[in-house]
PyMOL Python script that loads the backbone (N, CA, C, O; Angstrom):
from pymol import cmd

cmd.read_pdbstr("""\
ATOM      1  N   MET A   1       0.841  -1.179   0.000  1.00  0.00           N
ATOM      2  CA  MET A   1       0.000   0.000   0.000  1.00  0.00           C
ATOM      3  C   MET A   1       0.887   1.243   0.000  1.00  0.00           C
ATOM      4  O   MET A   1       1.920   1.299   0.667  1.00  0.00           O
ATOM      5  N   THR A   2       0.460   2.208  -0.749  1.00  0.00           N
ATOM      6  CA  THR A   2       1.230   3.426  -0.848  1.00  0.00           C
ATOM      7  C   THR A   2       0.725   4.464   0.148  1.00  0.00           C
ATOM      8  O   THR A   2      -0.311   4.291   0.790  1.00  0.00           O
ATOM      9  N   HIS A   3       1.471   5.517   0.250  1.00  0.00           N
ATOM     10  CA  HIS A   3       1.100   6.614   1.138  1.00  0.00           C
ATOM     11  C   HIS A   3      -0.240   7.206   0.716  1.00  0.00           C
ATOM     12  O   HIS A   3      -1.059   7.555   1.566  1.00  0.00           O
ATOM     13  N   GLU A   4      -0.464   7.320  -0.569  1.00  0.00           N
ATOM     14  CA  GLU A   4      -1.725   7.894  -1.061  1.00  0.00           C
ATOM     15  C   GLU A   4      -2.922   7.041  -0.651  1.00  0.00           C
ATOM     16  O   GLU A   4      -3.989   7.576  -0.347  1.00  0.00           O
ATOM     17  N   THR A   5      -2.754   5.734  -0.642  1.00  0.00           N
ATOM     18  CA  THR A   5      -3.828   4.837  -0.223  1.00  0.00           C
ATOM     19  C   THR A   5      -4.146   5.038   1.254  1.00  0.00           C
ATOM     20  O   THR A   5      -5.312   5.079   1.645  1.00  0.00           O
ATOM     21  N   TYR A   6      -3.105   5.163   2.066  1.00  0.00           N
ATOM     22  CA  TYR A   6      -3.305   5.417   3.490  1.00  0.00           C
ATOM     23  C   TYR A   6      -4.014   6.749   3.720  1.00  0.00           C
ATOM     24  O   TYR A   6      -4.871   6.849   4.599  1.00  0.00           O
ATOM     25  N   VAL A   7      -3.672   7.750   2.956  1.00  0.00           N
ATOM     26  CA  VAL A   7      -4.302   9.065   3.087  1.00  0.00           C
ATOM     27  C   VAL A   7      -5.790   8.978   2.738  1.00  0.00           C
ATOM     28  O   VAL A   7      -6.627   9.542   3.442  1.00  0.00           O
ATOM     29  N   ILE A   8      -6.110   8.289   1.676  1.00  0.00           N
ATOM     30  CA  ILE A   8      -7.520   8.145   1.270  1.00  0.00           C
ATOM     31  C   ILE A   8      -8.308   7.393   2.341  1.00  0.00           C
ATOM     32  O   ILE A   8      -9.425   7.788   2.676  1.00  0.00           O
ATOM     33  N   ILE A   9      -7.741   6.324   2.877  1.00  0.00           N
ATOM     34  CA  ILE A   9      -8.414   5.550   3.925  1.00  0.00           C
ATOM     35  C   ILE A   9      -8.605   6.408   5.178  1.00  0.00           C
ATOM     36  O   ILE A   9      -9.678   6.398   5.780  1.00  0.00           O
ATOM     37  N   ALA A  10      -7.579   7.139   5.564  1.00  0.00           N
ATOM     38  CA  ALA A  10      -7.676   7.977   6.760  1.00  0.00           C
ATOM     39  C   ALA A  10      -8.719   9.073   6.580  1.00  0.00           C
ATOM     40  O   ALA A  10      -9.495   9.346   7.496  1.00  0.00           O
ATOM     41  N   LYS A  11      -8.745   9.697   5.420  1.00  0.00           N
ATOM     42  CA  LYS A  11      -9.739  10.743   5.174  1.00  0.00           C
ATOM     43  C   LYS A  11     -11.151  10.175   5.169  1.00  0.00           C
ATOM     44  O   LYS A  11     -12.069  10.789   5.713  1.00  0.00           O
ATOM     45  N   THR A  12     -11.330   9.019   4.564  1.00  0.00           N
ATOM     46  CA  THR A  12     -12.652   8.407   4.480  1.00  0.00           C
ATOM     47  C   THR A  12     -13.164   8.022   5.857  1.00  0.00           C
ATOM     48  O   THR A  12     -14.279   8.387   6.229  1.00  0.00           O
ATOM     49  N   PHE A  13     -12.353   7.283   6.621  1.00  0.00           N
ATOM     50  CA  PHE A  13     -12.804   6.859   7.941  1.00  0.00           C
ATOM     51  C   PHE A  13     -12.877   8.024   8.915  1.00  0.00           C
ATOM     52  O   PHE A  13     -13.712   8.013   9.820  1.00  0.00           O
ATOM     53  N   GLY A  14     -12.038   9.012   8.755  1.00  0.00           N
ATOM     54  CA  GLY A  14     -12.132  10.206   9.591  1.00  0.00           C
ATOM     55  C   GLY A  14     -13.430  10.942   9.347  1.00  0.00           C
ATOM     56  O   GLY A  14     -14.071  11.394  10.295  1.00  0.00           O
ATOM     57  N   LEU A  15     -13.829  11.069   8.098  1.00  0.00           N
ATOM     58  CA  LEU A  15     -15.088  11.728   7.754  1.00  0.00           C
ATOM     59  C   LEU A  15     -16.272  10.944   8.299  1.00  0.00           C
ATOM     60  O   LEU A  15     -17.194  11.526   8.870  1.00  0.00           O
ATOM     61  N   ILE A  16     -16.252   9.636   8.127  1.00  0.00           N
ATOM     62  CA  ILE A  16     -17.343   8.800   8.632  1.00  0.00           C
ATOM     63  C   ILE A  16     -17.425   8.900  10.154  1.00  0.00           C
ATOM     64  O   ILE A  16     -18.516   9.021  10.712  1.00  0.00           O
ATOM     65  N   TYR A  17     -16.277   8.850  10.822  1.00  0.00           N
ATOM     66  CA  TYR A  17     -16.240   8.949  12.286  1.00  0.00           C
ATOM     67  C   TYR A  17     -16.826  10.277  12.755  1.00  0.00           C
ATOM     68  O   TYR A  17     -17.650  10.295  13.669  1.00  0.00           O
ATOM     69  N   LEU A  18     -16.421  11.371  12.155  1.00  0.00           N
ATOM     70  CA  LEU A  18     -16.913  12.680  12.571  1.00  0.00           C
ATOM     71  C   LEU A  18     -18.400  12.856  12.273  1.00  0.00           C
ATOM     72  O   LEU A  18     -19.113  13.475  13.062  1.00  0.00           O
ATOM     73  N   MET A  19     -18.874  12.328  11.163  1.00  0.00           N
ATOM     74  CA  MET A  19     -20.299  12.425  10.842  1.00  0.00           C
ATOM     75  C   MET A  19     -21.133  11.628  11.832  1.00  0.00           C
ATOM     76  O   MET A  19     -22.172  12.108  12.285  1.00  0.00           O
ATOM     77  N   VAL A  20     -20.704  10.433  12.174  1.00  0.00           N
ATOM     78  CA  VAL A  20     -21.432   9.612  13.142  1.00  0.00           C
ATOM     79  C   VAL A  20     -21.420  10.284  14.506  1.00  0.00           C
ATOM     80  O   VAL A  20     -22.443  10.316  15.190  1.00  0.00           O
ATOM     81  N   PHE A  21     -20.278  10.820  14.909  1.00  0.00           N
ATOM     82  CA  PHE A  21     -20.180  11.516  16.191  1.00  0.00           C
ATOM     83  C   PHE A  21     -21.115  12.718  16.224  1.00  0.00           C
ATOM     84  O   PHE A  21     -21.799  12.940  17.223  1.00  0.00           O
ATOM     85  N   PHE A  22     -21.154  13.498  15.141  1.00  0.00           N
ATOM     86  CA  PHE A  22     -22.042  14.661  15.052  1.00  0.00           C
ATOM     87  C   PHE A  22     -23.504  14.238  15.157  1.00  0.00           C
ATOM     88  O   PHE A  22     -24.278  14.871  15.874  1.00  0.00           O
ATOM     89  N   LEU A  23     -23.885  13.188  14.459  1.00  0.00           N
ATOM     90  CA  LEU A  23     -25.271  12.728  14.501  1.00  0.00           C
ATOM     91  C   LEU A  23     -25.661  12.232  15.893  1.00  0.00           C
ATOM     92  O   LEU A  23     -26.787  12.462  16.334  1.00  0.00           O
ATOM     93  N   ILE A  24     -24.762  11.568  16.578  1.00  0.00           N
ATOM     94  CA  ILE A  24     -25.039  11.109  17.936  1.00  0.00           C
ATOM     95  C   ILE A  24     -25.226  12.297  18.873  1.00  0.00           C
ATOM     96  O   ILE A  24     -26.147  12.305  19.689  1.00  0.00           O
ATOM     97  N   VAL A  25     -24.360  13.296  18.762  1.00  0.00           N
ATOM     98  CA  VAL A  25     -24.478  14.484  19.616  1.00  0.00           C
ATOM     99  C   VAL A  25     -25.793  15.207  19.348  1.00  0.00           C
ATOM    100  O   VAL A  25     -26.482  15.604  20.288  1.00  0.00           O
ATOM    101  N   VAL A  26     -26.146  15.383  18.083  1.00  0.00           N
ATOM    102  CA  VAL A  26     -27.401  16.063  17.750  1.00  0.00           C
ATOM    103  C   VAL A  26     -28.588  15.263  18.254  1.00  0.00           C
ATOM    104  O   VAL A  26     -29.527  15.837  18.806  1.00  0.00           O
ATOM    105  N   PHE A  27     -28.567  13.959  18.076  1.00  0.00           N
ATOM    106  CA  PHE A  27     -29.661  13.117  18.542  1.00  0.00           C
ATOM    107  C   PHE A  27     -29.807  13.201  20.058  1.00  0.00           C
ATOM    108  O   PHE A  27     -30.919  13.338  20.569  1.00  0.00           O
ATOM    109  N   GLN A  28     -28.697  13.120  20.775  1.00  0.00           N
ATOM    110  CA  GLN A  28     -28.747  13.187  22.231  1.00  0.00           C
ATOM    111  C   GLN A  28     -29.240  14.550  22.711  1.00  0.00           C
ATOM    112  O   GLN A  28     -29.924  14.636  23.731  1.00  0.00           O
ATOM    113  N   THR A  29     -28.903  15.597  21.997  1.00  0.00           N
ATOM    114  CA  THR A  29     -29.280  16.947  22.405  1.00  0.00           C
ATOM    115  C   THR A  29     -30.752  17.216  22.188  1.00  0.00           C
ATOM    116  O   THR A  29     -31.400  17.817  23.044  1.00  0.00           O
ATOM    117  N   TYR A  30     -31.295  16.785  21.064  1.00  0.00           N
ATOM    118  CA  TYR A  30     -32.658  17.150  20.693  1.00  0.00           C
ATOM    119  C   TYR A  30     -33.699  16.072  20.963  1.00  0.00           C
ATOM    120  O   TYR A  30     -34.815  16.155  20.450  1.00  0.00           O
ATOM    121  N   ARG A  31     -33.359  15.073  21.752  1.00  0.00           N
ATOM    122  CA  ARG A  31     -34.363  14.089  22.135  1.00  0.00           C
ATOM    123  C   ARG A  31     -35.431  14.763  22.990  1.00  0.00           C
ATOM    124  O   ARG A  31     -35.109  15.600  23.832  1.00  0.00           O
ATOM    125  N   PRO A  32     -36.694  14.410  22.784  1.00  0.00           N
ATOM    126  CA  PRO A  32     -37.753  15.031  23.594  1.00  0.00           C
ATOM    127  C   PRO A  32     -37.587  14.792  25.097  1.00  0.00           C
ATOM    128  O   PRO A  32     -37.970  15.644  25.899  1.00  0.00           O
ATOM    129  N   SER A  33     -37.035  13.674  25.479  1.00  0.00           N
ATOM    130  CA  SER A  33     -36.876  13.385  26.906  1.00  0.00           C
ATOM    131  C   SER A  33     -35.812  14.251  27.566  1.00  0.00           C
ATOM    132  O   SER A  33     -35.761  14.319  28.794  1.00  0.00           O
ATOM    133  N   ARG A  34     -34.967  14.909  26.792  1.00  0.00           N
ATOM    134  CA  ARG A  34     -33.913  15.765  27.333  1.00  0.00           C
ATOM    135  C   ARG A  34     -34.336  17.236  27.425  1.00  0.00           C
ATOM    136  O   ARG A  34     -33.540  18.085  27.829  1.00  0.00           O
ATOM    137  N   ARG A  35     -35.565  17.535  27.057  1.00  0.00           N
ATOM    138  CA  ARG A  35     -36.024  18.923  27.011  1.00  0.00           C
ATOM    139  C   ARG A  35     -35.966  19.597  28.379  1.00  0.00           C
ATOM    140  O   ARG A  35     -35.533  20.744  28.485  1.00  0.00           O
ATOM    141  N   ALA A  36     -36.395  18.903  29.416  1.00  0.00           N
ATOM    142  CA  ALA A  36     -36.403  19.492  30.753  1.00  0.00           C
ATOM    143  C   ALA A  36     -34.989  19.826  31.222  1.00  0.00           C
ATOM    144  O   ALA A  36     -34.753  20.897  31.781  1.00  0.00           O
ATOM    145  N   SER A  37     -34.058  18.917  30.997  1.00  0.00           N
ATOM    146  CA  SER A  37     -32.691  19.186  31.435  1.00  0.00           C
ATOM    147  C   SER A  37     -32.044  20.286  30.593  1.00  0.00           C
ATOM    148  O   SER A  37     -31.221  21.049  31.100  1.00  0.00           O
ATOM    149  N   ALA A  38     -32.406  20.373  29.320  1.00  0.00           N
ATOM    150  CA  ALA A  38     -31.866  21.437  28.472  1.00  0.00           C
ATOM    151  C   ALA A  38     -32.433  22.791  28.888  1.00  0.00           C
ATOM    152  O   ALA A  38     -31.704  23.783  28.906  1.00  0.00           O
ATOM    153  N   ASP A  39     -33.714  22.847  29.219  1.00  0.00           N
ATOM    154  CA  ASP A  39     -34.302  24.095  29.699  1.00  0.00           C
ATOM    155  C   ASP A  39     -33.687  24.521  31.022  1.00  0.00           C
ATOM    156  O   ASP A  39     -33.422  25.703  31.240  1.00  0.00           O
ATOM    157  N   HIS A  40     -33.462  23.560  31.900  1.00  0.00           N
ATOM    158  CA  HIS A  40     -32.824  23.876  33.180  1.00  0.00           C
ATOM    159  C   HIS A  40     -31.401  24.406  32.971  1.00  0.00           C
ATOM    160  O   HIS A  40     -31.000  25.374  33.617  1.00  0.00           O
ATOM    161  N   ALA A  41     -30.652  23.786  32.084  1.00  0.00           N
ATOM    162  CA  ALA A  41     -29.291  24.235  31.810  1.00  0.00           C
ATOM    163  C   ALA A  41     -29.282  25.637  31.193  1.00  0.00           C
ATOM    164  O   ALA A  41     -28.396  26.441  31.482  1.00  0.00           O
ATOM    165  N   ALA A  42     -30.264  25.921  30.350  1.00  0.00           N
ATOM    166  CA  ALA A  42     -30.331  27.239  29.711  1.00  0.00           C
ATOM    167  C   ALA A  42     -30.645  28.327  30.725  1.00  0.00           C
ATOM    168  O   ALA A  42     -30.162  29.451  30.588  1.00  0.00           O
ATOM    169  N   GLN A  43     -31.441  28.018  31.735  1.00  0.00           N
ATOM    170  CA  GLN A  43     -31.833  29.017  32.725  1.00  0.00           C
ATOM    171  C   GLN A  43     -30.919  29.044  33.950  1.00  0.00           C
ATOM    172  O   GLN A  43     -30.970  29.998  34.726  1.00  0.00           O
ATOM    173  N   SER A  44     -30.104  28.043  34.136  1.00  0.00           N
ATOM    174  CA  SER A  44     -29.309  27.946  35.353  1.00  0.00           C
ATOM    175  C   SER A  44     -28.208  28.999  35.429  1.00  0.00           C
ATOM    176  O   SER A  44     -27.760  29.328  36.528  1.00  0.00           O
ATOM    177  N   ILE A  45     -27.768  29.527  34.314  1.00  0.00           N
ATOM    178  CA  ILE A  45     -26.699  30.523  34.355  1.00  0.00           C
ATOM    179  C   ILE A  45     -27.235  31.916  34.647  1.00  0.00           C
ATOM    180  O   ILE A  45     -26.464  32.836  34.920  1.00  0.00           O
ATOM    181  N   LEU A  46     -28.545  32.073  34.593  1.00  0.00           N
ATOM    182  CA  LEU A  46     -29.147  33.362  34.869  1.00  0.00           C
ATOM    183  C   LEU A  46     -29.666  33.405  36.306  1.00  0.00           C
ATOM    184  O   LEU A  46     -30.414  32.524  36.729  1.00  0.00           O
ATOM    185  N   THR A  47     -29.272  34.411  37.033  1.00  0.00           N
ATOM    186  CA  THR A  47     -29.824  34.605  38.374  1.00  0.00           C
ATOM    187  C   THR A  47     -30.812  35.762  38.303  1.00  0.00           C
ATOM    188  O   THR A  47     -30.984  36.379  37.252  1.00  0.00           O
ATOM    189  N   ALA A  48     -31.443  36.047  39.405  1.00  0.00           N
ATOM    190  CA  ALA A  48     -32.420  37.134  39.438  1.00  0.00           C
ATOM    191  C   ALA A  48     -31.747  38.475  39.125  1.00  0.00           C
ATOM    192  O   ALA A  48     -32.380  39.366  38.560  1.00  0.00           O
ATOM    193  N   GLU A  49     -30.480  38.620  39.486  1.00  0.00           N
ATOM    194  CA  GLU A  49     -29.773  39.873  39.242  1.00  0.00           C
ATOM    195  C   GLU A  49     -29.353  40.034  37.789  1.00  0.00           C
ATOM    196  O   GLU A  49     -29.137  41.153  37.323  1.00  0.00           O
ATOM    197  N   ASP A  50     -29.234  38.916  37.066  1.00  0.00           N
ATOM    198  CA  ASP A  50     -28.757  38.968  35.688  1.00  0.00           C
ATOM    199  C   ASP A  50     -29.865  39.201  34.682  1.00  0.00           C
ATOM    200  O   ASP A  50     -29.582  39.461  33.512  1.00  0.00           O
ATOM    201  N   ARG A  51     -31.100  39.116  35.094  1.00  0.00           N
ATOM    202  CA  ARG A  51     -32.216  39.266  34.155  1.00  0.00           C
ATOM    203  C   ARG A  51     -32.414  40.735  33.805  1.00  0.00           C
ATOM    204  O   ARG A  51     -32.077  41.613  34.599  1.00  0.00           O
ATOM    205  N   PRO A  52     -32.961  41.008  32.622  1.00  0.00           N
ATOM    206  CA  PRO A  52     -33.210  42.402  32.240  1.00  0.00           C
ATOM    207  C   PRO A  52     -34.263  43.047  33.144  1.00  0.00           C
ATOM    208  O   PRO A  52     -35.138  42.368  33.683  1.00  0.00           O
ATOM    209  N   CYS A  53     -34.165  44.327  33.295  1.00  0.00           N
ATOM    210  CA  CYS A  53     -35.149  45.066  34.088  1.00  0.00           C
ATOM    211  C   CYS A  53     -36.479  45.129  33.350  1.00  0.00           C
ATOM    212  O   CYS A  53     -36.500  45.275  32.128  1.00  0.00           O
ATOM    213  N   PRO A  54     -37.600  45.020  34.083  1.00  0.00           N
ATOM    214  CA  PRO A  54     -38.912  45.091  33.408  1.00  0.00           C
ATOM    215  C   PRO A  54     -39.247  46.501  32.954  1.00  0.00           C
ATOM    216  O   PRO A  54     -40.309  46.727  32.374  1.00  0.00           O
TER     217      PRO A  54
END
""", "prot")
cmd.dss("prot")
cmd.show_as("cartoon", "prot")
cmd.util.cbc("prot")
cmd.orient("prot")
């Protein structure tokens, strides 16, 4: 096998690995059962003092 063959294999499997990883992260993030924890995380960094004035 030549260097070019190794490069093609590495690029192909690297792309597949990153795409699968991205899809898993997106799936885990947007599952309906995770909505409550995502809402809590979004609001947890804001305290009463950090909110805009009415």
